[in-house]
C-alpha positions in Angstrom: 18.8 -18.7 -6.9 15.9 -16.3 -6.0 17.3 -13.1 -4.6 14.1 -11.9 -3.0 13.6 -14.8 -0.7 13.5 -13.9 3.0 16.8 -15.3 4.4 15.4 -15.6 7.9 12.5 -17.8 6.7 15.0 -19.9 4.6 17.2 -20.5 7.7 14.1 -21.4 9.8 12.9 -23.8 7.2 16.3 -25.4 6.6 17.4 -25.6 10.2 16.5 -29.2 10.9 18.7 -30.4 8.0 21.8 -28.4 9.0 24.9 -29.9 10.5 25.5 -29.3 14.2 28.2 -26.6 13.5 25.9 -24.9 11.0 23.1 -24.9 13.5 25.3 -22.9 15.8 25.7 -20.2 13.2 21.9 -20.1 12.7 21.4 -19.8 16.4 23.8 -16.9 16.5 22.0 -15.1 13.7 18.7 -15.4 15.6 20.4 -14.3 18.8 22.3 -11.3 17.4 21.5 -10.6 13.7 23.1 -7.2 14.0 26.5 -8.7 14.9 26.4 -11.3 12.1 25.4 -8.8 9.4 28.4 -6.7 10.2 31.1 -9.0 11.6 34.0 -10.6 9.7 33.8 -14.4 9.0 36.5 -14.8 11.6 34.5 -13.0 14.3 31.4 -14.9 13.4 33.2 -18.2 13.6 34.7 -17.3 17.0 31.4 -16.2 18.5 29.6 -19.3 17.2 32.4 -21.5 18.4 32.8 -23.1 14.9 35.4 -23.0 12.2 35.4 -20.4 9.4 34.7 -23.3 7.0 31.5 -24.1 8.9 30.4 -20.5 8.5 31.0 -20.7 4.7 29.2 -24.1 4.5 26.2 -22.6 6.4 25.9 -19.7 4.0 25.8 -22.1 1.0 23.4 -24.5 2.8 20.8 -21.7 3.1 21.1 -20.7 -0.5 23.7 -17.9 -0.4 26.7 -17.6 -2.7 29.1 -17.0 0.1 29.3 -15.3 3.6 29.3 -11.9 2.0 26.0 -12.7 0.3 24.6 -14.0 3.6 25.5 -10.8 5.3 23.9 -8.7 2.6 20.6 -10.6 2.9 20.7 -10.3 6.7 21.2 -6.5 6.3 18.2 -6.4 3.9 16.1 -8.1 6.6 17.2 -5.4 9.1 16.5 -2.6 6.6 12.9 -3.8 6.4 12.5 -3.0 10.0 13.4 -4.5 13.4 9.7 -4.9 14.2 9.5 -7.6 11.6 12.2 -9.6 13.4 11.6 -9.1 17.1 8.6 -10.3 19.2 6.0 -7.7 19.8 5.3 -8.8 23.3 1.9 -9.0 24.9 -0.8 -6.7 23.4 -4.5 -6.3 24.2 -6.0 -6.8 20.7 -9.3 -5.1 21.4 -7.6 -2.0 22.9 -5.0 -1.9 20.1 -7.6 -1.8 17.4 -9.8 0.9 18.8 -7.0 3.0 20.2 -5.1 3.1 17.0 -8.2 3.8 15.0 -9.1 6.8 17.2 -5.5 8.1 17.1 -5.3 7.8 13.3 -8.6 9.5 12.7 -7.7 12.3 15.1 -4.4 12.9 13.3 -6.0 12.8 9.8 -8.9 15.1 10.8 -6.4 17.9 11.3 -5.0 17.3 7.8 -8.4 17.2 6.2 -9.5 20.4 7.8 -6.6 22.1 6.0 -7.2 20.3 2.7 -9.0 21.8 -0.4 -12.0 19.6 -0.1 -14.3 22.1 -1.8 -12.2 22.0 -5.0 -12.2 18.2 -5.0 -16.0 18.2 -4.6 -16.4 20.7 -7.4 -14.3 18.6 -9.8 -16.2 15.4 -8.9 -19.6 17.1 -9.2 -18.8 18.5 -12.6 -17.3 15.4 -14.1 -18.7 13.6 -17.1 -17.5 10.4 -15.4 -15.5 9.6 -12.3 -13.0 6.8 -12.3 -11.4 5.4 -9.1 -7.9 3.8 -9.3 -6.4 1.8 -6.5 -4.0 -1.1 -6.3 -3.3 -3.3 -3.3 -5.3 -4.5 -0.4 -6.7 -1.4 1.3 -6.9 0.8 -1.9 -8.6 -2.0 -3.8 -11.4 -2.3 -1.2 -11.7 1.5 -0.8 -11.9 2.1 -4.6 -15.0 0.0 -4.6 -16.3 1.7 -1.5 -16.2 5.1 -3.2 -18.0 3.6 -6.2 -20.7 2.3 -3.9 -21.0 5.6 -2.1 -21.4 7.8 -5.2 -23.4 5.5 -7.5 -26.3 5.7 -5.1 -26.2 9.4 -5.4 -26.6 9.3 -9.2 -23.0 9.8 -10.2 -21.4 8.0 -13.2 -18.5 6.3 -11.4 -16.4 3.2 -12.0 -13.7 1.6 -9.9 -10.6 0.0 -11.5 -8.8 -1.7 -8.6 -6.3 -3.6 -10.8 -2.8 -3.1 -12.1 -3.2 -2.8 -15.8 -6.7 -1.6 -16.4 -6.1 1.9 -14.9 -3.4 2.5 -17.4 -5.6 1.4 -20.3 -8.6 3.4 -19.1 -6.5 6.5 -18.4 -5.4 6.7 -22.0 -9.1 7.0 -23.1 -10.0 10.0 -20.9 -10.7 13.6 -21.8 -10.7 17.0 -20.0 -14.2 16.5 -18.5 -13.3 13.2 -16.8 -12.0 13.0 -13.2 -9.8 10.4 -11.6 -9.8 9.7 -7.9 -6.5 8.0 -7.2 -6.0 6.1 -3.9 -2.7 5.2 -2.3 -1.7 5.7 1.3 2.0 5.8 0.5 1.7 7.5 -2.9 4.4 5.4 -4.3 2.4 2.6 -5.9 3.7 2.6 -9.5 0.5 1.4 -11.2 -1.6 4.2 -9.6 1.0 6.9 -10.1 1.5 6.0 -13.8 -2.2 5.9 -14.5 -2.7 9.3 -12.9 0.1 10.8 -15.1 -1.4 9.2 -18.2 -4.8 10.7 -17.4 -3.2 14.1 -16.9 -1.5 13.9 -20.3 -5.0 13.6 -21.9 -6.5 16.5 -19.9 -8.3 14.6 -17.2 -8.2 16.0 -13.6 -6.9 13.9 -10.7 -8.0 14.0 -7.1 -5.5 12.0 -5.0 -6.2 10.7 -1.5 -2.6 10.1 -0.6 0.5 11.2 1.4 1.7 14.8 1.0 4.9 15.1 -1.0 4.5 11.7 -2.7 4.8 11.0 -6.4 1.0 10.5 -6.6 0.5 13.9 -4.8 2.8 15.5 -7.4 0.7 14.0 -10.2 -2.6 15.3 -8.9 -4.6 18.5 -9.3 -6.0 18.3 -5.8 -4.6 16.3 -2.8 -6.6 15.2 0.1 -3.8 14.1 2.4 -3.7 11.0 4.6 -1.0 10.2 7.1 -0.3 6.6 8.0 0.2 6.1 11.7 1.8 2.7 11.5 3.2 1.4 14.8 5.8 -1.3 15.7 2.8 -3.7 16.3 2.9 -5.2 12.8 0.1 -7.7 13.5 -2.5 -4.9 13.4 -4.0 -4.3 10.0 -3.0 -1.0 8.5 -4.7 1.8 10.4 -4.4 4.2 7.4 -7.5 2.5 6.0 -9.6 4.4 8.6 -8.1 7.7 7.4 -8.8 7.0 3.7 -12.3 5.7 4.5 -13.0 8.9 6.4 -11.8 11.0 3.4 -14.1 9.0 1.1 -17.1 9.6 3.5 -16.4 13.3 3.6 -16.5 13.5 -0.2 -19.7 11.4 -0.4 -21.4 13.5 2.2 -20.4 16.8 0.6 -21.7 15.6 -2.7 -24.9 14.4 -1.2 -25.5 17.7 0.5 -24.7 19.6 -2.7 -27.8 18.2 -4.4 -30.1 17.4 -1.5 -33.3 17.0 -3.4 -31.7 14.6 -5.9 -29.8 12.7 -3.2 -32.9 12.3 -1.1 -34.9 10.9 -4.1 -32.2 8.5 -5.0 -31.7 7.2 -1.5 -35.5 6.9 -1.0 -35.8 4.7 -4.1 -32.9 2.6 -2.9 -34.5 2.2 0.6 -37.8 1.1 -0.9 -36.1 -1.4 -3.2 -34.1 -2.9 -0.3 -37.1 -3.0 2.1 -39.1 -4.9 -0.6 -36.2 -7.4 -0.9 -35.2 -8.0 2.7 -37.8 -6.4 5.0 -36.7 -5.1 8.5 -36.9 -1.8 10.2 -36.5 1.7 8.7 -33.0 2.3 10.2 -31.1 -0.4 8.4 -28.1 0.7 6.4 -28.6 1.4 2.7 -26.9 -1.5 1.2 -23.9 -1.7 3.4 
């Protein structure tokens, strides 16, 4: 038996094959999961208008050892958050995306204004090499984004958006190497472990992550991001906007730090792209 399977999905998938009495228990769960997760077998049977034996048979039919195991799994579903159980209601998708993005950026701008951006920029600018670690959907994409931003400015930078490679690479680093570790929550084990390994060998760590998280504790400099996640679970994580803004701040500050070099690099990039694709002189530089 797989302990991590979502019990509500299992009940939904198996519903058609249940006996009539067992279906009544399933319907009670979807109508009042709080009650079933806490009530006695007698109370569940009485509310569902079935026998206690039917409640036990239902639990086994959906892959649970017994009614106690069923209740534990239902409680686990509740612990994940009620927003993953209940209907979100009607939402204007366009407004939700833009409103949440604006609110998230506003909140994180205040955090970044208090952050030690100058020290982070100093570390990155003086590094022999910059390595970006990130695991998961948003952090993987943004690790590559930081690489794209800085390589065009002439920095030696590599992105390692995988689970095992960051640990391997971290063990090869020295005191003149700098890690940029990305994790909105700051609890991703792969990223935290890689940062700690890098610190053991003298490398410095700039973390774009949540204040007070394990990753923040492992870093030399923290650029804080706050996730403004709402009950509207269908919206992609708005924290991506905050992390992308932090990356853009670092890239801009580094570009301005060496304006002559940056201008020459970007001009060469622009000429190369124009020769390849044509178009006007205001097209993005490789985005």
